[in-house]
N, C-alpha and C positions, 0 to 999 in steps of 0.2 A: 504495499499499500504506499509506503514512504517515497519508493522508487517513483511510482505513478504521479504521486503528488508533487515530486520534484520536478519531473517531466512537465507537469501542467503548469508548474509555477515558471520555469525557464521559456516554454512558450507565450505564456500570458505576459511576462515582463518583456520579452523580446518583441512581441507585438504591440505592446503598449509604448514602449520607448521609441520604437521604429516609427509607428503611426504618428506619434508627437512631433518627433524630428522632422519626419517626411512632410506633415502638415504645414508645420513652421516654414519649412524651406519652401513649400510651393506657395504660402502666403507672402513670404518675403522677398522670393527670387522670380517665381514664374508669373504669378497673379500680378495683375496691374490695378491700382486703386483700390478704394475701400470696397466693402461688401454690404453693409448697411448704413442707414441714414441715422443712426444713434450717435448722441455727443458723449464720447468716452473720453473726453481731454483729460479728465482727473486721473485715468488710469495709470498713466506712467508714475505718478507720485504714489500712488497705492501700491504699484508694483514695486517701486523702489523701497517703500516702506516694508514691505514683506521680505525682501532682500535684507534690509536692515535689520528685521526681526531675527531671520535665520541665521545670520553670522554670530551673534552672540550667543544664541541657542547652541550652535555647534560648537563654538570655544567652550562655553559652561559645560557642554556635555563631554567634551574631550577631558576636561578638569575632574568632573566627576569621576569618570572612569579611571583616571590616573590615580585618583584618591580612593579607590575602592567603592564608591557609592553608585552600586548597579543599578538599583531602582530609580534613583534620581536621573542617572545618565539616561536610561532607557526613557523615561518621560521627557527629558530635553530633546533626545534624538527623533522621537516620533513627533514633538511640538515643531521642530526644525522641518521635518519631513512634510508636515501638514502646511507650515509657512510656505515652503517651496512648491508644493502641489497647488495651492490657491494661487501663488505666484503664475505659474504655468497656465492655468485656466484664465486668469486675467490677462496675462501677456498675449494669449491666442485670441481672446474676444477683442481687446484693443486693436491688433493687428489685423483680423478679420474687418473690423468696422472701419479703420482709417488706413489701413496699407502701410507702407514703411515710412519712416521719418528720415528726412535728410539732415545730416549733420552741416551746422553753418559756420563752424570755426575755420580759420585760415592759418597758414603758416606751420610752425613747428608743431603747435598744440593740435593741429589736425591730424599729423603723422603718429603722436602720442595717443591721440584718441583711437585711431583706425588699429594701432598696435594693441591696445587693451581690448578693443571690441573684438577683434580677429580672435585673440587667444581667449577671450571670454565665450565666443560663440562655438569654437571648436570643442572647449572642455564642457561648456554647457550641456552639448549634444550627448555627453557621456552621462552626466549626472542622473538622470532618470533611470537608467539601467542600473548604473552603479549603486545608488541609493537603494533601490528595490532590492537588489541582492544581498546588500550589507544588511538591510532591515530582515529580510527573509532568512538570512543564517542566523541571526539573534535570535527571532521569533522560534526557529526551530530548535535553538539550546545548541547549535553547532559553532560554539565561541572561538574554536580555533580557525576555522574558515571565515568567521565573522571578523576577526582580528586581522587575519591576512588581507581580506578585501577592504577593510576599513582603513588600512594604512594608504590604500591608494584614494579611496571614496572620500574620505575626510578633506585631505588638502585641496582636492580638485572642488569638492562642493564649497569650501570655505572660500577659495578663490573667485569662484562664480559668483557667490552672494556678494562679497566685497566689492568685485569690478562691476557687478550690476549696479551698486549705488553710485560708483565712481562714473559710470557711463551716463547714468541719469543726471548726475550734477554737471558733467561736461556738457 
């Protein structure tokens, strides 16, 4: 039964992660213009706030597990996952309604912005899959596997959360 459950999780996680990244790619690269006439101009601020919430939750979760506070770590990481999941929904809705946003900066700051943005996008594409696997391993009680993947997931997820706020500010 456990093997079947694992297979179902891997398929589900791969499908959801791929669908999310693929749909965002279609929204931002292929499709032109907005999709609905709703004013969601407030959403970038909300989304930046969700990233700003996820980052300290991730930092506190890291600190909690380093200090042996497993239950607190669990609550913090599930909260960070929830903040990131709500962010993803808001991000998709905003870009579905409004399309792409063009950066207006010029000169050196434009180069810095795009360097941060490109690294953010590449790593953000991995977060749904990595976070899903990491949480699944913990939920299953497979803590050795959880720790191995968390060593990759945590810094990537933290970087994406922090740079999401930096991109919004820029």
